[in-house]
A tleap script that builds the chain and sets N, CA, C and O, in Angstrom:
source leaprc.protein.ff14SB
mol = sequence {
  NGLN PRO THR ARG ALA PHE GLY ASN THR THR
  LEU ALA LYS VAL THR PRO SER ASP PHE CYS
  THR ILE PHE ASN LEU GLU ILE PRO PRO SER
  ALA ILE ASN LYS THR CYS LEU LEU ALA PHE
  LEU PHE PRO THR HIE GLU GLN THR THR ALA
  PHE TYR SER PHE ALA GLY PRO GLY ASP PHE
  VAL PHE ASN GLY TYR ALA TYR GLY ALA GLY
  ALA ASN PRO GLY THR THR TYR GLU THR GLN
  PRO ALA SER GLY PRO SER PRO PRO ALA ALA
  LYS LEU VAL PRO GLY ASN ALA TYR VAL LEU
  ASN VAL GLY SER CYS GLY VAL GLN PRO GLY
  GLN THR GLU ALA VAL THR GLY PHE THR TRP
  LEU PHE LEU GLU ALA LEU ASN ALA GLN LYS
  THR GLU ASP HIE SER GLU CGLU
}
set mol.1.N position { 53.367 -44.206 8.159 }
set mol.1.CA position { 54.395 -45.043 7.380 }
set mol.1.C position { 55.943 -44.157 7.466 }
set mol.1.O position { 56.526 -43.395 6.694 }
set mol.2.N position { 56.208 -44.658 8.704 }
set mol.2.CA position { 57.919 -44.369 8.885 }
set mol.2.C position { 59.023 -44.243 8.302 }
set mol.2.O position { 59.951 -43.628 8.826 }
set mol.3.N position { 59.111 -44.852 7.020 }
set mol.3.CA position { 59.720 -44.361 6.092 }
set mol.3.C position { 59.657 -43.220 4.719 }
set mol.3.O position { 60.432 -42.863 3.832 }
set mol.4.N position { 58.140 -42.886 5.177 }
set mol.4.CA position { 58.080 -42.000 3.803 }
set mol.4.C position { 58.159 -40.895 4.519 }
set mol.4.O position { 57.680 -40.542 5.597 }
set mol.5.N position { 58.884 -40.384 3.689 }
set mol.5.CA position { 59.105 -38.077 3.474 }
set mol.5.C position { 58.258 -37.710 3.343 }
set mol.5.O position { 57.532 -38.263 2.517 }
set mol.6.N position { 57.903 -36.854 3.866 }
set mol.6.CA position { 56.581 -35.864 3.612 }
set mol.6.C position { 56.846 -34.909 3.019 }
set mol.6.O position { 56.007 -34.529 2.202 }
set mol.7.N position { 58.131 -34.111 3.176 }
set mol.7.CA position { 58.851 -33.004 2.886 }
set mol.7.C position { 58.565 -31.412 3.679 }
set mol.7.O position { 58.105 -31.665 4.792 }
set mol.8.N position { 58.637 -30.482 3.558 }
set mol.8.CA position { 58.218 -29.024 3.697 }
set mol.8.C position { 56.631 -29.344 3.474 }
set mol.8.O position { 56.102 -30.114 2.672 }
set mol.9.N position { 56.019 -28.432 4.523 }
set mol.9.CA position { 54.071 -28.035 4.068 }
set mol.9.C position { 54.305 -27.041 4.940 }
set mol.9.O position { 55.277 -26.770 5.645 }
set mol.10.N position { 53.056 -26.448 4.746 }
set mol.10.CA position { 52.463 -25.225 5.606 }
set mol.10.C position { 51.036 -25.526 5.802 }
set mol.10.O position { 50.258 -24.579 5.923 }
set mol.11.N position { 50.550 -26.883 5.851 }
set mol.11.CA position { 49.534 -27.591 6.347 }
set mol.11.C position { 49.950 -28.655 7.602 }
set mol.11.O position { 49.780 -29.826 7.262 }
set mol.12.N position { 50.329 -28.530 8.624 }
set mol.12.CA position { 50.718 -29.423 9.362 }
set mol.12.C position { 49.547 -30.513 10.132 }
set mol.12.O position { 48.384 -30.112 10.091 }
set mol.13.N position { 49.799 -31.847 10.817 }
set mol.13.CA position { 48.850 -32.325 11.422 }
set mol.13.C position { 49.511 -33.784 12.456 }
set mol.13.O position { 50.314 -34.707 12.313 }
set mol.14.N position { 48.580 -33.251 13.504 }
set mol.14.CA position { 49.595 -34.075 14.921 }
set mol.14.C position { 48.663 -34.563 15.339 }
set mol.14.O position { 47.619 -33.910 15.325 }
set mol.15.N position { 48.677 -35.957 15.895 }
set mol.15.CA position { 47.428 -36.878 16.163 }
set mol.15.C position { 48.625 -37.951 17.734 }
set mol.15.O position { 49.783 -38.264 18.011 }
set mol.16.N position { 47.157 -38.060 18.253 }
set mol.16.CA position { 48.413 -38.618 19.278 }
set mol.16.C position { 48.978 -40.242 19.329 }
set mol.16.O position { 49.616 -40.715 20.270 }
set mol.17.N position { 48.631 -40.884 18.232 }
set mol.17.CA position { 49.226 -41.998 17.837 }
set mol.17.C position { 49.646 -42.398 16.407 }
set mol.17.O position { 49.888 -43.545 16.031 }
set mol.18.N position { 49.698 -41.168 15.602 }
set mol.18.CA position { 50.066 -41.707 13.928 }
set mol.18.C position { 51.052 -40.930 13.441 }
set mol.18.O position { 52.126 -41.200 12.902 }
set mol.19.N position { 50.249 -39.429 13.855 }
set mol.19.CA position { 51.003 -37.820 13.134 }
set mol.19.C position { 52.076 -37.363 14.009 }
set mol.19.O position { 52.053 -37.829 15.148 }
set mol.20.N position { 53.088 -36.483 13.692 }
set mol.20.CA position { 54.186 -35.874 14.646 }
set mol.20.C position { 54.383 -34.718 12.730 }
set mol.20.O position { 54.094 -34.824 11.538 }
set mol.21.N position { 55.178 -33.581 13.878 }
set mol.21.CA position { 55.521 -32.762 13.023 }
set mol.21.C position { 57.120 -31.972 14.113 }
set mol.21.O position { 57.360 -31.819 15.311 }
set mol.22.N position { 57.697 -31.735 13.057 }
set mol.22.CA position { 59.221 -31.468 13.310 }
set mol.22.C position { 59.129 -30.242 13.015 }
set mol.22.O position { 58.839 -29.879 11.875 }
set mol.23.N position { 59.355 -29.441 13.967 }
set mol.23.CA position { 59.718 -27.991 13.652 }
set mol.23.C position { 61.415 -27.787 13.452 }
set mol.23.O position { 62.283 -28.410 14.064 }
set mol.24.N position { 61.598 -26.848 12.532 }
set mol.24.CA position { 63.330 -26.537 12.633 }
set mol.24.C position { 63.321 -24.805 13.567 }
set mol.24.O position { 62.623 -23.903 13.103 }
set mol.25.N position { 63.993 -24.616 14.593 }
set mol.25.CA position { 63.798 -23.557 15.323 }
set mol.25.C position { 65.327 -22.575 14.922 }
set mol.25.O position { 66.317 -22.963 15.543 }
set mol.26.N position { 65.466 -21.853 14.341 }
set mol.26.CA position { 66.501 -21.132 13.447 }
set mol.26.C position { 66.663 -19.811 14.496 }
set mol.26.O position { 65.967 -18.826 14.744 }
set mol.27.N position { 67.853 -20.288 14.934 }
set mol.27.CA position { 68.259 -19.399 16.312 }
set mol.27.C position { 69.521 -18.238 15.453 }
set mol.27.O position { 70.637 -18.541 15.031 }
set mol.28.N position { 68.834 -16.902 15.422 }
set mol.28.CA position { 70.106 -15.929 14.956 }
set mol.28.C position { 71.474 -16.257 15.343 }
set mol.28.O position { 71.688 -16.717 16.464 }
set mol.29.N position { 72.649 -16.010 14.304 }
set mol.29.CA position { 73.697 -15.926 15.384 }
set mol.29.C position { 74.182 -14.809 16.175 }
set mol.29.O position { 75.311 -14.795 16.665 }
set mol.30.N position { 72.952 -13.448 16.358 }
set mol.30.CA position { 73.155 -12.538 17.634 }
set mol.30.C position { 72.604 -13.067 18.509 }
set mol.30.O position { 72.244 -12.132 19.225 }
set mol.31.N position { 72.187 -14.241 19.083 }
set mol.31.CA position { 71.482 -14.402 20.201 }
set mol.31.C position { 72.990 -15.248 21.192 }
set mol.31.O position { 73.428 -15.042 22.323 }
set mol.32.N position { 73.377 -16.161 20.152 }
set mol.32.CA position { 74.499 -16.718 20.837 }
set mol.32.C position { 75.141 -15.788 22.000 }
set mol.32.O position { 75.547 -14.634 21.857 }
set mol.33.N position { 75.135 -16.608 23.250 }
set mol.33.CA position { 75.435 -16.320 24.352 }
set mol.33.C position { 74.833 -15.214 25.286 }
set mol.33.O position { 75.398 -14.507 26.119 }
set mol.34.N position { 73.623 -15.269 24.931 }
set mol.34.CA position { 72.050 -14.132 25.270 }
set mol.34.C position { 71.227 -15.834 26.054 }
set mol.34.O position { 71.406 -17.049 25.971 }
set mol.35.N position { 70.457 -15.019 26.654 }
set mol.35.CA position { 69.233 -16.283 27.464 }
set mol.35.C position { 68.065 -16.173 26.193 }
set mol.35.O position { 67.871 -15.176 25.496 }
set mol.36.N position { 67.449 -17.310 26.116 }
set mol.36.CA position { 65.983 -17.553 25.074 }
set mol.36.C position { 65.050 -17.942 25.469 }
set mol.36.O position { 65.020 -19.156 25.672 }
set mol.37.N position { 64.414 -17.522 25.630 }
set mol.37.CA position { 62.451 -17.734 25.903 }
set mol.37.C position { 61.707 -18.410 24.342 }
set mol.37.O position { 61.393 -17.881 23.276 }
set mol.38.N position { 61.625 -20.073 24.963 }
set mol.38.CA position { 60.667 -20.216 23.813 }
set mol.38.C position { 59.750 -20.070 24.433 }
set mol.38.O position { 59.712 -19.883 25.649 }
set mol.39.N position { 58.495 -20.160 23.377 }
set mol.39.CA position { 57.125 -19.507 24.242 }
set mol.39.C position { 56.348 -20.484 22.867 }
set mol.39.O position { 56.762 -20.891 21.781 }
set mol.40.N position { 54.965 -20.576 23.645 }
set mol.40.CA position { 53.751 -21.266 22.351 }
set mol.40.C position { 52.659 -20.554 22.825 }
set mol.40.O position { 52.069 -20.515 23.905 }
set mol.41.N position { 52.522 -19.939 21.632 }
set mol.41.CA position { 51.140 -18.920 21.540 }
set mol.41.C position { 50.040 -19.687 21.129 }
set mol.41.O position { 50.152 -20.215 20.023 }
set mol.42.N position { 49.260 -19.827 21.601 }
set mol.42.CA position { 47.801 -20.955 21.319 }
set mol.42.C position { 46.894 -19.941 21.388 }
set mol.42.O position { 46.532 -19.690 22.537 }
set mol.43.N position { 46.343 -19.182 20.399 }
set mol.43.CA position { 44.978 -18.341 19.981 }
set mol.43.C position { 43.731 -19.183 20.255 }
set mol.43.O position { 43.765 -20.413 20.302 }
set mol.44.N position { 43.118 -18.775 20.353 }
set mol.44.CA position { 41.071 -19.029 20.516 }
set mol.44.C position { 41.034 -19.098 18.782 }
set mol.44.O position { 41.913 -18.638 18.053 }
set mol.45.N position { 40.213 -19.556 18.487 }
set mol.45.CA position { 39.650 -18.953 17.035 }
set mol.45.C position { 39.127 -17.688 16.470 }
set mol.45.O position { 38.854 -17.359 15.316 }
set mol.46.N position { 39.040 -16.821 18.063 }
set mol.46.CA position { 38.228 -15.359 17.669 }
set mol.46.C position { 39.783 -14.546 17.985 }
set mol.46.O position { 39.960 -13.350 17.752 }
set mol.47.N position { 40.683 -15.337 18.477 }
set mol.47.CA position { 41.563 -14.274 18.110 }
set mol.47.C position { 42.648 -15.003 16.810 }
set mol.47.O position { 43.851 -14.885 17.042 }
set mol.48.N position { 42.384 -15.490 15.927 }
set mol.48.CA position { 43.434 -15.707 14.569 }
set mol.48.C position { 42.600 -15.699 13.670 }
set mol.48.O position { 41.401 -15.974 13.724 }
set mol.49.N position { 43.158 -15.416 12.912 }
set mol.49.CA position { 42.397 -15.679 11.277 }
set mol.49.C position { 42.673 -16.998 10.832 }
set mol.49.O position { 41.644 -17.554 10.449 }
set mol.50.N position { 43.396 -17.492 10.770 }
set mol.50.CA position { 44.747 -18.296 11.000 }
set mol.50.C position { 44.168 -19.860 10.860 }
set mol.50.O position { 44.428 -20.460 11.902 }
set mol.51.N position { 43.631 -20.506 10.126 }
set mol.51.CA position { 42.921 -22.333 10.531 }
set mol.51.C position { 43.431 -22.989 11.202 }
set mol.51.O position { 44.535 -23.242 10.722 }
set mol.52.N position { 43.256 -23.557 12.286 }
set mol.52.CA position { 43.508 -24.446 12.952 }
set mol.52.C position { 42.250 -25.330 13.844 }
set mol.52.O position { 41.470 -24.623 14.483 }
set mol.53.N position { 42.063 -26.745 13.890 }
set mol.53.CA position { 41.390 -27.460 14.198 }
set mol.53.C position { 42.239 -28.100 15.471 }
set mol.53.O position { 43.391 -28.490 15.277 }
set mol.54.N position { 41.555 -28.202 16.931 }
set mol.54.CA position { 42.208 -29.126 18.384 }
set mol.54.C position { 41.503 -29.928 18.668 }
set mol.54.O position { 40.461 -29.836 18.020 }
set mol.55.N position { 41.519 -30.871 19.465 }
set mol.55.CA position { 40.726 -31.994 19.820 }
set mol.55.C position { 41.941 -32.488 21.207 }
set mol.55.O position { 43.142 -32.758 21.239 }
set mol.56.N position { 41.017 -32.422 22.048 }
set mol.56.CA position { 41.365 -33.381 23.274 }
set mol.56.C position { 42.303 -32.490 24.222 }
set mol.56.O position { 42.815 -31.394 23.996 }
set mol.57.N position { 42.369 -33.394 25.469 }
set mol.57.CA position { 43.184 -32.473 26.472 }
set mol.57.C position { 44.243 -31.538 26.354 }
set mol.57.O position { 44.597 -30.809 27.280 }
set mol.58.N position { 44.877 -31.552 24.952 }
set mol.58.CA position { 45.936 -30.318 25.192 }
set mol.58.C position { 47.101 -31.497 25.779 }
set mol.58.O position { 48.004 -30.704 26.046 }
set mol.59.N position { 47.410 -32.246 25.983 }
set mol.59.CA position { 48.884 -33.127 26.317 }
set mol.59.C position { 49.756 -32.717 25.417 }
set mol.59.O position { 49.912 -33.445 24.436 }
set mol.60.N position { 50.352 -31.764 25.490 }
set mol.60.CA position { 51.704 -31.860 24.857 }
set mol.60.C position { 53.030 -32.338 25.029 }
set mol.60.O position { 53.576 -31.700 25.929 }
set mol.61.N position { 53.973 -33.439 24.395 }
set mol.61.CA position { 54.799 -34.092 24.814 }
set mol.61.C position { 55.810 -33.177 23.864 }
set mol.61.O position { 55.289 -32.884 22.788 }
set mol.62.N position { 57.302 -32.616 24.077 }
set mol.62.CA position { 58.151 -32.124 23.018 }
set mol.62.C position { 58.944 -32.866 23.424 }
set mol.62.O position { 59.108 -33.147 24.612 }
set mol.63.N position { 59.697 -33.394 22.279 }
set mol.63.CA position { 60.982 -34.564 21.943 }
set mol.63.C position { 61.690 -33.497 21.239 }
set mol.63.O position { 61.529 -33.317 20.032 }
set mol.64.N position { 62.682 -32.588 22.154 }
set mol.64.CA position { 64.596 -32.347 21.440 }
set mol.64.C position { 65.168 -32.732 20.595 }
set mol.64.O position { 65.170 -33.955 20.734 }
set mol.65.N position { 65.754 -32.446 19.648 }
set mol.65.CA position { 66.905 -33.089 18.803 }
set mol.65.C position { 68.139 -31.999 18.960 }
set mol.65.O position { 68.143 -30.778 19.115 }
set mol.66.N position { 69.148 -32.959 18.855 }
set mol.66.CA position { 70.675 -32.172 18.919 }
set mol.66.C position { 70.803 -30.801 18.536 }
set mol.66.O position { 70.012 -29.936 18.159 }
set mol.67.N position { 71.559 -30.837 18.663 }
set mol.67.CA position { 71.708 -29.256 18.202 }
set mol.67.C position { 72.545 -29.573 17.074 }
set mol.67.O position { 73.479 -30.372 17.001 }
set mol.68.N position { 71.861 -28.516 15.875 }
set mol.68.CA position { 72.878 -28.474 14.774 }
set mol.68.C position { 71.920 -29.555 13.685 }
set mol.68.O position { 71.965 -29.584 12.455 }
set mol.69.N position { 71.220 -30.247 14.455 }
set mol.69.CA position { 70.221 -31.410 13.632 }
set mol.69.C position { 68.942 -30.897 13.362 }
set mol.69.O position { 67.968 -30.773 14.104 }
set mol.70.N position { 69.065 -30.686 12.460 }
set mol.70.CA position { 67.495 -30.669 11.668 }
set mol.70.C position { 66.953 -31.083 10.929 }
set mol.70.O position { 67.485 -31.976 10.270 }
set mol.71.N position { 65.991 -30.788 10.713 }
set mol.71.CA position { 65.076 -32.077 9.474 }
set mol.71.C position { 65.508 -31.257 8.187 }
set mol.71.O position { 66.025 -30.141 8.139 }
set mol.72.N position { 65.201 -32.001 7.294 }
set mol.72.CA position { 64.931 -31.806 5.943 }
set mol.72.C position { 63.837 -32.017 5.028 }
set mol.72.O position { 62.845 -32.468 5.601 }
set mol.73.N position { 63.695 -31.825 3.724 }
set mol.73.CA position { 62.051 -32.756 3.178 }
set mol.73.C position { 62.821 -34.212 3.222 }
set mol.73.O position { 62.029 -35.082 3.584 }
set mol.74.N position { 63.750 -34.572 3.035 }
set mol.74.CA position { 63.898 -35.972 3.030 }
set mol.74.C position { 63.847 -36.296 4.756 }
set mol.74.O position { 64.679 -37.198 4.855 }
set mol.75.N position { 63.385 -36.070 5.957 }
set mol.75.CA position { 63.342 -36.417 7.199 }
set mol.75.C position { 62.146 -37.451 6.991 }
set mol.75.O position { 61.080 -37.138 6.461 }
set mol.76.N position { 62.481 -38.842 7.518 }
set mol.76.CA position { 61.216 -39.682 8.091 }
set mol.76.C position { 61.085 -39.601 9.401 }
set mol.76.O position { 61.923 -38.899 9.968 }
set mol.77.N position { 59.784 -40.425 10.446 }
set mol.77.CA position { 60.198 -40.910 11.302 }
set mol.77.C position { 61.407 -41.823 11.500 }
set mol.77.O position { 62.051 -41.611 12.528 }
set mol.78.N position { 61.752 -42.626 10.841 }
set mol.78.CA position { 62.547 -43.529 11.219 }
set mol.78.C position { 64.304 -43.009 10.955 }
set mol.78.O position { 65.378 -43.533 11.250 }
set mol.79.N position { 63.907 -41.678 10.228 }
set mol.79.CA position { 65.347 -40.868 10.202 }
set mol.79.C position { 65.316 -39.623 10.510 }
set mol.79.O position { 65.765 -38.619 9.956 }
set mol.80.N position { 64.359 -39.910 12.071 }
set mol.80.CA position { 64.818 -38.066 12.961 }
set mol.80.C position { 65.834 -37.560 13.175 }
set mol.80.O position { 66.654 -38.464 13.336 }
set mol.81.N position { 66.448 -36.286 13.314 }
set mol.81.CA position { 67.404 -36.177 13.891 }
set mol.81.C position { 67.643 -36.710 15.389 }
set mol.81.O position { 66.672 -36.847 16.134 }
set mol.82.N position { 68.971 -37.015 15.832 }
set mol.82.CA position { 69.652 -37.239 17.082 }
set mol.82.C position { 68.758 -36.541 18.169 }
set mol.82.O position { 68.083 -35.511 18.151 }
set mol.83.N position { 69.065 -37.694 19.321 }
set mol.83.CA position { 67.891 -36.809 20.527 }
set mol.83.C position { 68.886 -35.579 21.231 }
set mol.83.O position { 70.115 -35.643 21.200 }
set mol.84.N position { 68.421 -34.897 21.618 }
set mol.84.CA position { 68.696 -33.750 22.626 }
set mol.84.C position { 67.877 -33.209 23.490 }
set mol.84.O position { 66.802 -33.756 23.738 }
set mol.85.N position { 68.307 -31.873 24.177 }
set mol.85.CA position { 67.355 -31.586 25.289 }
set mol.85.C position { 65.888 -31.492 25.014 }
set mol.85.O position { 65.637 -30.820 24.014 }
set mol.86.N position { 64.806 -32.012 25.669 }
set mol.86.CA position { 63.438 -31.567 25.738 }
set mol.86.C position { 62.971 -30.706 26.253 }
set mol.86.O position { 63.581 -30.437 27.288 }
set mol.87.N position { 62.139 -30.074 26.064 }
set mol.87.CA position { 61.549 -29.085 27.023 }
set mol.87.C position { 60.057 -30.193 27.879 }
set mol.87.O position { 59.344 -31.035 27.334 }
set mol.88.N position { 60.056 -29.705 29.371 }
set mol.88.CA position { 59.049 -30.599 29.714 }
set mol.88.C position { 57.438 -30.851 29.168 }
set mol.88.O position { 56.907 -30.066 28.382 }
set mol.89.N position { 56.942 -31.721 29.553 }
set mol.89.CA position { 55.272 -32.080 28.692 }
set mol.89.C position { 54.812 -30.712 30.012 }
set mol.89.O position { 55.094 -30.091 31.036 }
set mol.90.N position { 53.989 -30.949 29.002 }
set mol.90.CA position { 52.462 -29.730 29.238 }
set mol.90.C position { 51.261 -29.383 28.823 }
set mol.90.O position { 51.333 -28.845 27.718 }
set mol.91.N position { 50.112 -29.465 29.263 }
set mol.91.CA position { 48.640 -29.278 28.784 }
set mol.91.C position { 48.970 -27.905 28.518 }
set mol.91.O position { 49.509 -27.125 29.302 }
set mol.92.N position { 48.530 -27.640 27.124 }
set mol.92.CA position { 47.945 -26.742 26.274 }
set mol.92.C position { 46.905 -26.816 25.944 }
set mol.92.O position { 46.255 -27.833 25.702 }
set mol.93.N position { 46.507 -25.398 25.870 }
set mol.93.CA position { 44.537 -25.326 25.585 }
set mol.93.C position { 44.857 -23.822 24.755 }
set mol.93.O position { 45.695 -22.987 25.096 }
set mol.94.N position { 43.920 -23.750 23.558 }
set mol.94.CA position { 43.949 -22.015 23.281 }
set mol.94.C position { 43.772 -21.277 23.971 }
set mol.94.O position { 43.453 -21.645 25.102 }
set mol.95.N position { 43.864 -20.031 23.722 }
set mol.95.CA position { 43.581 -18.624 24.420 }
set mol.95.C position { 44.290 -18.626 25.480 }
set mol.95.O position { 44.009 -17.869 26.409 }
set mol.96.N position { 45.410 -19.536 25.535 }
set mol.96.CA position { 46.740 -19.030 26.391 }
set mol.96.C position { 48.166 -18.885 25.559 }
set mol.96.O position { 48.312 -19.126 24.360 }
set mol.97.N position { 49.161 -18.442 26.470 }
set mol.97.CA position { 50.384 -18.686 26.177 }
set mol.97.C position { 50.935 -18.618 26.849 }
set mol.97.O position { 50.623 -18.046 27.894 }
set mol.98.N position { 52.794 -19.509 26.504 }
set mol.98.CA position { 53.255 -20.936 27.375 }
set mol.98.C position { 54.538 -20.710 26.993 }
set mol.98.O position { 55.064 -20.802 25.884 }
set mol.99.N position { 55.126 -20.296 28.418 }
set mol.99.CA position { 56.811 -20.641 28.404 }
set mol.99.C position { 57.405 -21.883 28.540 }
set mol.99.O position { 57.727 -22.354 29.631 }
set mol.100.N position { 57.519 -22.283 27.765 }
set mol.100.CA position { 58.131 -23.652 27.306 }
set mol.100.C position { 59.818 -24.434 28.019 }
set mol.100.O position { 60.181 -25.454 28.605 }
set mol.101.N position { 60.415 -23.120 27.461 }
set mol.101.CA position { 61.907 -23.423 28.132 }
set mol.101.C position { 62.257 -21.763 28.314 }
set mol.101.O position { 61.855 -20.932 27.499 }
set mol.102.N position { 62.909 -21.483 29.277 }
set mol.102.CA position { 64.168 -20.565 28.959 }
set mol.102.C position { 65.465 -20.683 29.248 }
set mol.102.O position { 65.725 -21.290 30.287 }
set mol.103.N position { 66.521 -20.189 28.488 }
set mol.103.CA position { 67.824 -20.453 28.332 }
set mol.103.C position { 68.746 -20.324 27.878 }
set mol.103.O position { 68.586 -19.507 26.971 }
set mol.104.N position { 69.951 -20.711 27.935 }
set mol.104.CA position { 71.074 -20.299 26.920 }
set mol.104.C position { 71.099 -20.212 25.377 }
set mol.104.O position { 71.511 -21.214 24.793 }
set mol.105.N position { 70.736 -19.210 24.683 }
set mol.105.CA position { 70.294 -19.455 23.308 }
set mol.105.C position { 71.799 -20.043 22.652 }
set mol.105.O position { 72.080 -19.537 21.566 }
set mol.106.N position { 72.563 -20.821 23.068 }
set mol.106.CA position { 73.925 -21.383 22.656 }
set mol.106.C position { 73.592 -22.159 21.983 }
set mol.106.O position { 74.598 -22.686 21.508 }
set mol.107.N position { 72.244 -22.842 21.406 }
set mol.107.CA position { 71.655 -23.866 20.688 }
set mol.107.C position { 72.416 -23.221 19.165 }
set mol.107.O position { 72.958 -22.127 19.011 }
set mol.108.N position { 72.289 -23.951 18.507 }
set mol.108.CA position { 72.850 -23.850 17.028 }
set mol.108.C position { 71.374 -24.410 15.779 }
set mol.108.O position { 70.642 -25.394 15.675 }
set mol.109.N position { 71.597 -22.921 14.944 }
set mol.109.CA position { 70.660 -22.947 14.173 }
set mol.109.C position { 70.253 -24.824 13.597 }
set mol.109.O position { 71.055 -25.747 13.746 }
set mol.110.N position { 69.070 -24.952 13.059 }
set mol.110.CA position { 68.617 -26.164 12.849 }
set mol.110.C position { 68.277 -27.324 14.011 }
set mol.110.O position { 68.245 -28.535 13.790 }
set mol.111.N position { 67.983 -26.547 15.545 }
set mol.111.CA position { 67.970 -27.096 16.413 }
set mol.111.C position { 66.056 -27.296 16.396 }
set mol.111.O position { 65.285 -26.337 16.357 }
set mol.112.N position { 65.591 -28.895 16.440 }
set mol.112.CA position { 64.307 -28.904 16.471 }
set mol.112.C position { 63.498 -29.499 16.981 }
set mol.112.O position { 64.093 -30.527 17.306 }
set mol.113.N position { 62.221 -29.615 17.392 }
set mol.113.CA position { 60.790 -29.841 18.056 }
set mol.113.C position { 60.096 -30.523 17.764 }
set mol.113.O position { 59.308 -30.115 16.911 }
set mol.114.N position { 59.945 -31.785 18.190 }
set mol.114.CA position { 59.032 -32.254 17.518 }
set mol.114.C position { 57.761 -32.603 19.175 }
set mol.114.O position { 57.914 -32.910 20.358 }
set mol.115.N position { 56.427 -32.259 18.101 }
set mol.115.CA position { 55.198 -32.786 19.076 }
set mol.115.C position { 54.243 -33.312 18.833 }
set mol.115.O position { 53.610 -33.184 17.785 }
set mol.116.N position { 53.883 -34.203 20.034 }
set mol.116.CA position { 52.863 -35.603 20.357 }
set mol.116.C position { 51.870 -35.455 21.094 }
set mol.116.O position { 51.958 -34.536 21.909 }
set mol.117.N position { 50.887 -36.087 21.087 }
set mol.117.CA position { 49.848 -36.434 22.371 }
set mol.117.C position { 48.768 -35.887 22.258 }
set mol.117.O position { 48.152 -35.943 23.322 }
set mol.118.N position { 47.902 -35.063 20.991 }
set mol.118.CA position { 46.983 -33.974 20.896 }
set mol.118.C position { 46.456 -34.410 19.291 }
set mol.118.O position { 47.280 -34.985 18.579 }
set mol.119.N position { 45.360 -34.185 18.856 }
set mol.119.CA position { 45.128 -33.648 17.684 }
set mol.119.C position { 44.986 -32.717 17.061 }
set mol.119.O position { 43.851 -32.240 17.027 }
set mol.120.N position { 46.339 -31.900 16.117 }
set mol.120.CA position { 46.118 -30.991 16.003 }
set mol.120.C position { 46.434 -30.690 14.383 }
set mol.120.O position { 47.462 -31.146 13.882 }
set mol.121.N position { 45.832 -30.184 13.881 }
set mol.121.CA position { 45.813 -29.294 12.142 }
set mol.121.C position { 45.893 -27.697 12.016 }
set mol.121.O position { 45.380 -26.772 12.645 }
set mol.122.N position { 46.664 -27.777 11.050 }
set mol.122.CA position { 46.954 -25.999 11.649 }
set mol.122.C position { 47.683 -25.876 9.532 }
set mol.122.O position { 48.316 -26.611 8.774 }
set mol.123.N position { 47.064 -24.529 9.471 }
set mol.123.CA position { 47.729 -24.015 8.076 }
set mol.123.C position { 48.679 -23.050 8.510 }
set mol.123.O position { 48.252 -22.055 9.097 }
set mol.124.N position { 50.169 -23.213 8.273 }
set mol.124.CA position { 51.002 -21.812 8.770 }
set mol.124.C position { 50.437 -21.116 8.218 }
set mol.124.O position { 49.951 -21.494 7.152 }
set mol.125.N position { 50.202 -19.605 8.726 }
set mol.125.CA position { 49.681 -18.239 8.262 }
set mol.125.C position { 50.979 -18.110 7.390 }
set mol.125.O position { 52.159 -18.334 7.659 }
set mol.126.N position { 50.247 -17.597 6.061 }
set mol.126.CA position { 50.888 -16.979 4.989 }
set mol.126.C position { 51.625 -15.613 5.429 }
set mol.126.O position { 52.818 -15.316 5.369 }
set mol.127.N position { 50.500 -14.875 5.896 }
set mol.127.CA position { 50.619 -13.427 6.016 }
set mol.127.C position { 51.241 -13.287 7.582 }
set mol.127.O position { 50.808 -12.378 8.290 }
set mol.128.N position { 52.468 -14.390 8.204 }
set mol.128.CA position { 52.898 -13.971 9.204 }
set mol.128.C position { 54.166 -12.878 9.572 }
set mol.128.O position { 55.170 -12.944 8.862 }
set mol.129.N position { 54.124 -11.959 10.587 }
set mol.129.CA position { 54.843 -11.086 10.884 }
set mol.129.C position { 56.613 -11.808 10.547 }
set mol.129.O position { 56.545 -12.966 10.137 }
set mol.130.N position { 57.338 -11.532 10.613 }
set mol.130.CA position { 58.872 -11.788 10.896 }
set mol.130.C position { 58.973 -11.933 12.478 }
set mol.130.O position { 58.544 -11.033 13.200 }
set mol.131.N position { 59.544 -13.077 12.996 }
set mol.131.CA position { 59.816 -12.756 14.466 }
set mol.131.C position { 61.042 -11.991 14.645 }
set mol.131.O position { 62.068 -11.873 13.976 }
set mol.132.N position { 60.561 -11.429 15.927 }
set mol.132.CA position { 61.529 -10.193 16.230 }
set mol.132.C position { 62.465 -11.233 17.200 }
set mol.132.O position { 62.109 -12.353 17.566 }
set mol.133.N position { 64.239 -10.314 17.639 }
set mol.133.CA position { 64.686 -10.799 18.333 }
set mol.133.C position { 64.944 -10.500 19.740 }
set mol.133.O position { 65.791 -9.702 20.138 }
set mol.134.N position { 63.999 -11.334 20.610 }
set mol.134.CA position { 63.425 -11.006 22.159 }
set mol.134.C position { 64.444 -11.445 22.916 }
set mol.134.O position { 64.160 -11.635 24.099 }
set mol.135.N position { 66.055 -11.762 22.426 }
set mol.135.CA position { 66.623 -12.223 23.430 }
set mol.135.C position { 67.443 -11.411 24.550 }
set mol.135.O position { 67.299 -10.204 24.356 }
set mol.136.N position { 68.283 -11.700 25.697 }
set mol.136.CA position { 68.539 -10.945 26.475 }
set mol.136.C position { 69.755 -10.961 26.612 }
set mol.136.O position { 70.174 -12.108 26.458 }
set mol.137.N position { 70.534 -10.248 26.826 }
set mol.137.CA position { 71.954 -10.423 27.318 }
set mol.137.C position { 72.410 -11.283 28.083 }
set mol.137.O position { 73.605 -11.275 28.380 }
savepdb mol mol.pdb
quit
């Protein structure tokens, strides 16, 4: 359904050939001109109480979007934000932490990433703690 807008959700679904998810990465203004690290923490079921199901080899493909081009509740597959820099593809499996990119925090609020190439269903943790600013001068 490339023209259907699914809106915001706390239950994301990603599959190799028909579902993808766009994440808006909000970079705090205090991080501009610092070095940022984009990490993916992928716990096992024993390491988290949050629901997720995962199947497949773990081949992740990340499609970056242009700085300042975030998704909104009306975004569809056909109206994705403009392309921008992308982290490299990676093989990710539960029980590990991965550094996807290290670079300038000169990105603008609303830069987004989409992930494809595996089947993943997860529920956004409702008790998640606020992310701390771990950027470096």
